[in-house]
N, C-alpha and C positions, 0 to 999 in steps of 0.2 A: 408263843406258838409259831411253828414254822410252816409255811406254805410253799408249794412249787410256784414258779412265776405264773402270772395270769395267763390262761389259755387264750390264744388269739381268737378262738371260736367263741368263747364266753364274751370277749370284748366285742366281737362282731355282732352277737345277738343283743348286747347292751346298746350298741350304737344304733342298731335297727329300731329297737323299741323306743329309744329316746329321740328318734329322727324320722318317724313315719310321715310326718307332715312336711318334711324337707326333701329337696332333690337328692336322690341316692342312686349311685351307679356303682359298677364294680370297681372302677378306677378309684373312686373316693373311698369305698370301704377298704379295699386292699391297702391303700396308702395309709389310712388311719390306723390299721392294725399291724402294719409293718411286714406284710408278706406279699408275694406276687399274686396277680389276679388268678392265673391258672391254679396255683397252689391253694388259694382260698376256695375256689370253686370245687376242687377235688375233695378237700377236707370237709367243707361245709355239706356237700352232697352226701358224703359218707355218713356224717353225724346226724344230719337233719332229714335227709331224703329228697331234698330239692337244692338246686343251685341258689346262691344267696339272693339274686335279684328276683327269681321266681318266688322265693319265700317272701320277699318284700311285697310283691304284688298280691300274694295270697293274704298276707296280714292286712294290707290296706283295704282290700275288698271285704275281708271279714269284719273289720271295724266299720266299714260303710254299711254292711248288711245289718250289724247290730243297731246302728243309728237309724236305719230305715224301719227296722222292726219296732224301734222305740218311738217312732212317729216323726222322724226328721222330715221337714216339709220340702226342702229345696234340694233336688237331685243334682243340679248343676254345682251348688256349693260343695256337695259331697264329692262330685267328680273332680273338681279342682283340688280339694284337700287330699284326694287319693292319688294325685299325680297325673291325672288325665286332662288333656287340653280342651275337651268338649264333652257335652252330654252324650253324644253318639258313641264316642270311643269308650267312655265309661260303661255305657249300656251294653256294648258288644262284649267287653271283658267280663262284666257281671254275668251276662247270659251264659258265656262260655264256662265260667267257674261254677255257678250255682244252678244253671238250668232254668232260670226264670229271669224276667226283667226286673230292674230296680223297683218299678212301680208295683209289680206283683209281690215283691218282698214284704210289703206291708200287710199282705193278706195272711190270715191264720192258716189257710190252705197250704201255703208254701213254707211255713215256719220249720216243720220237721225236716223237709228236704234241705233247707238252708243250713240247719244246725249240723247235719252230718258232714257238711263241706267247710265248716268254719275252721280256719287255721288259728290255733291258739298260740300265745307266746311260748317260746321254748327256753329251757335252761340246760346248760351243760355243766355237770359237776366236774370240778378240776382237782378236788382234794378229798381225802378221807376225813372222817369225823376228827376234828382237831383235839389235841391234848391241851388243856387249858392251864394257863399260869394262875397263880394265886391272885384273886381280885383285890383291888384297892377298895376300902370302905370309906365312903364320903357322905357327908351331910350336905343337903342343898335346900335352898329356899323354894317356895312355890314358883313353878315355871309355867308361864302362859305362852302357848304356841298358836300362831295364826297362819292358816294356809289352806290347802286343798285336801279334802278327805273323801274316802269312799269305803265301802265294805268289800272285804275279800274273803273268799274261802281258801282252803289250803291248796287247791288246785290252781287258783288264779293269782297266787303270789307273784308269778313272773310278769303280771300286769302293773306292778307297783312302779317300775321305772317310767311308765307312761304318765303316771301321776306327777312325778318329779319333772318330767318334760313339760307338762302343762303349766307347772308353777314357774318354770324358768323364765326370767325376764320380768316377772311380776312383783319382785321384791320392793320396787319403788312404790307400789300401791299400799304396802304394809307400813303403817306408822311406826317408826323407831326400829325397823328391821336392821339387823347387822348383816351386811351382804356376804361376809365370809364365815358366818356361823349359821348352820341350819340344823333342824331336828326332824327326825321321823319318830313317830310314836304309835305304838299299837295299843289299842284300848277297846273296851266293850267286848272282851273276848267271850265267845260262847262255844258250844259244841261244834257248830258248823262253820265258824270263822271269826272274824274280828274286824274292827274298824281301824283305819290307818290314816294318819295325817302326815303330809309333807309340808313343812312350814318353817317359820322363823320365830325366834323368841321376841316377845314384845313386853312393854310395860303394862301393868294391870290397867284395865279399862280402855285400852287402845281400841280404835275403831276397827271394824271388821269389813274389809272390802267386799264388793258384790261377788257372790258365788263362793266365798271362803267361809271357814268356820274357826272357832276358837276351842282349844283343848287345854285344860288345866291339869298339870301334874302337881299333886300336893307336896308340901315340904316333907322331908323325911330322910331316912338313911337309904343309901344305894350301894350295891356292889358293882364295881366298874371293871369290866373286861375290855380288852382291845381286840377288835377284828382287823387283821392286816392282810388284805388280799382282795380277790374279786368280790364285789358286792353280791354276785350271784351265789356265792358260797356262804353268805352270812346266815342263812337258815341252818346250816350245819353247826356254826358256832352257837347259835341260840339253842339248838337241840342239845348240844353238849352241855350248855349251861344248865338247862332244866333237867337233863337226865343224870348228870353227875356233878356239875360244877358247884351248884348250891349245896348239895349234900356233902361233898368232900370238904367244902369250906365251913361246914357247920352252920349254914345260914338258912333262913326261912323266908320264902317269898311273901311279899306284902301286896295285896291286890291294889294296883295303881297302874297308870300307863308305863309301858316299857319304852325306854328312850334310846334313840340312835343319835349321837352327836357328830356332825360333820364339820370339819374346818378345812384349812388349806392343805392338810395332809391327804385329803381325798381328791382324786381327779375325776370330775364328772364326765369327762370325755371318754375315758376308758372304763369307768365303773369299777375302779380299783383304788386301794389306798387304806389309810388308817381311819377307823371309825370306833368311837367309844360307845360301848353298850352299857347303859345304866339300868340295872335291874333293881326294882324297889324291894327292900328287905325290912323285916321288923327290927 
């Protein structure tokens, strides 16, 4: 299947979501996506409604608000993680954005007010629904993945890159992890969403590091398609697979985790490249 080159806006949003805890300024973002700062500001504002650094601030404050509502005890830690040098600077920015102090954010009285100002992750579509090639049919043994997992609904899919960002640098904690091979897996699908793990393949019985989980994909047959383009467009490839791909190939889905296999063909800095999609079939 053929894609247009990755949109620098899609890459910018990917870099933001995977770098919220890192220093981010316009010079760094524009350099990493290969356009001038003024051009990035104009295009980003037109597409998203805010300049990129204002969007970064709103995203960081929104994640801090979620943490406070969830009971995070240390406001200073949140301030530093959000890019503010002091409790006072963070509190002023929080008050300006949400209309209440960080301390008040823990109160049910302010939850509704805060929710209306939360800035969610954004996606920019860069392609139409793709035309799929004929899949390869492969058999594979049981696969065990250890990594970080969370539950997502279909509106919160743009938050998945943040899960990968949290996993980055922790592969040394995972016994037997191959640093150049990683898997994403969607499982426990329901009407309102699914669970997703970002992790590494491990040997059976490997230890599970603190805060991580293990997901097992049973042995069986898989139809393998290749997504080659921005990872933000992968949901379109998956939609094409389930709307027409399986049917046109005469295949029937088998309930089991759906796998994304990443290797050196995928560039985690740009969020683009080649990803194998392993769909379980009977």
